N, C-alpha and C positions, 0 to 999 in steps of 0.2 A: 377460740371465740368466746368472749365473756358476755353474759346476758343478765338482765335484771327486769323484773316486771313491776310496774307501778300503776296506780290508779289515779287518773286525772279527771277532775270534775268536768262534766259536760261532754266527756269523751268516753270514759270507762277504762278498762284494762289496756295498757300499752306495754309492749315488750321492747326493751332497749337492747340492741346488739352492737357490741364493739368489735370491729374487724381491723386487723393490723394493716390491711391494704387500702382501707378507705381514706380518701382525702377530703371528703365532704360529708355532710349530714343529709340523710334522705328519709322521707316519710312514705310509708306504703300501706295499702289495705289489701289483705289477701282475699281470695275468692270467697272464703267463709266469713269475711268481715273483720278479721283480726287486724289490729293496728300495730305497726312495727316501725321503729326508728333504727336505721342503720347508721353508725357514726364511727369516726376515727377512734382508734384505741386510746389515744392520749386525751380525748375530750372527756370531761366529767359527765356522769350520768345526768346531773342537774341540767346541763345544757340540752340534752336530748328531751328531757321533760318539758323545758321551756319552749323548745322548738315545736313539739307536738301541740302544746297548749295554744301556741300562736296560730295554729292551723285548724282550730276547732270548727270554724265555719266551713272551710274546705272539706274537712272530714265528714261533717254532717251531710253536706250536699252529696258527696260521692258514696257514702254508706247507704243513703236512701236510694241512689241510682242503682247500686249493685244489688239491692233487694228486689228490684223489679223482675218479675218472671219473664221467661220466654213466651211470646205471644203467637197466636195463629197468624200466619202471613209474614212473619219476620223474615227479612233477608239475612242469610248466613253466608258470609264470604262474598265472592264475586259471582257464583253460579247457582247457589242453592236457595230455595225458599222453604220455610218450615210450616208444616200443616199438622194440626191435631185432629184426630178422628176417633169416634167411638168404635171400639172393637169388640170381639166376642171372647177374647182370652181372659184368663183370670188375673193377668198382670200386664203392665204396659210393655209394648214392644215398638220397634222402630225399623223402618226400611229406607234405604238411601238409594236414589237413582242419580243420574247425571245432573239433574236440576232440582230435585226435590228431596226433602226429609219428611217422611210421614210417620208420625207417632200415633200409635193406637192405644187408647186407654180403656180399661174395663167399663162396662155399663155401670152407671151410678157414680162414677168418679169424674173429677174435673181436671182440666188441663193444668190448673195452677197447683194441684196437690204435689207434695214433695216427691213422691215416687215417680210421678209422671214427668215432672221437671228434671229429675235426675236422668231419666232415660232420654229425654229430649236433649239435654246438654251433652251426654255421652255421644249420641248420634251426630250432633252438630259438630263436635270436635273431630269425629271420624271424617265427616264431610270436609271440614277445613283442612285436615291432613291430606286428603286426596287432592284438593285444589292446590295446596302449597307445594306438594311434591311434583305436580304437573307444571306449575308456573314459575316458582321462585328460582330454582337452579338455572333454568334457561334465561330468565331475566337477569340474573347475576352475571352470567357469561356474556350476555349482550352488552351490559353496562361496562364490564371489565374491558371488553374489546373496544368499545366506543371511547373510553377514557384512558386507555393504556395501562390498565392494572393487570397484575398476574396473581393468581391464587392457586393453592395446591388441590383443595377439595372443598365440596359443599355438601351439607346434609341438613335436613329439616327435622326439627324436634319440637316437642311441647315444652318450652322453657317456662320457668316460674318467675324469673325476675328480670329478664332481658328480652329485647326484641331480636337481638342477634349478638354474635360474638365472633372474634377472630383470634386464633392462637398465634404464638410466635412462629409457628411452622407454616403459617398462612392457610390454616384449615378454618373455613367459615361455617358457622352454624346459624341457621335462621329459624325463628319461631313461627310455628304454623299459624299463630294468631295474627300474624302480619296480614293475612288475607282479609281481615276486617277493616284495615286502614284504607284511606283513600290512596290512589295510585301514587300521587306525588310524595306521600309519606313513606310508602313502601320503597320507592326509589331512594329516598333520603337514607333509610336504614341500610339499604344495600350499598350505596356509595360510602356511607359511614364505615361499614365493615371493610370495604375494599381499600379505603384510605388507611385502615389499620395494617394493611399488608406492607405499607411504607413507613408509617409512624404509629407506634403502639400506644404511646401515652396521649392523654387528652390535654395537651398543652397548646401553646400558640402555634408551633410548627404543624400540629395536626390540623387545626382549623384553617391555617393558611392553605394547606394542600386541599382540604375538602372544599373550601370556598372557591378554589380555582375551577373545580368541576361543577360545583353547585353554589352559585353566588348567594342564594337565599337560605343557606344551610342553617344559620342561627334562628331564622324565623321558623323553619321546619322543626327545629329542636324545641322551641317554645310551644309550638302547636301540638307536637306529639306528646308532650308532658301533660297536656290538658285533655287530650282525646281519649275517650273511654269507650272501647267497643262493647257491644251488648253481651258478648260471650268472651271471657278470657280467664285464664288461670294466672295471668301475670299481675302482680301488684301494681296499683297506681303509684306513681312516684312523683315527688316534688323535691327539687334540689335547692 
């Protein structure tokens, strides 16, 4: 993988990544706010710079959105709600129940401070993992049976760049951050990966099969590319 870092006015530092397996150019923002362009190996770096520059307005909007802190009362996933409380300890701590995430911060500190937010995000991710492991494998099996797909295995992980993946051996991996999406987009991702058990590449045959089972698949694809959960380690992407 070849890389190059450039500075683009009104955006700042941008890292360009050339990958031999890439067929399209993609723009992303990491959890820390780093801007990245992933591009085909044969494409000149200048094309990556121009693509990023053309998305300056989109980047400004989403960089600001990602800077927003977790707030008292935020819903995390499908089952949990986040609460901040003042505690007696010298450092922030968190406790997770079946329906709540309670973050205790020291007296004199605020919920928006970095060390408190870090604890809240870590606890929220643990809660999402619990939800995902309880819900997603069963939902995948149900959709597979309903639509006539077969797969070998399923596991839940914290992925950095994908909502899910399917190997050539029909092993499916699902991102725990899926639990923050609306149910229809969760099902879209699951059916997307199930379709890969029959068609690996993203070509016309793939979309023909997927749309047989999910007629509005392309609309879901557009929606998921603009949907940004409040908590995610997955980069935002634009194709």
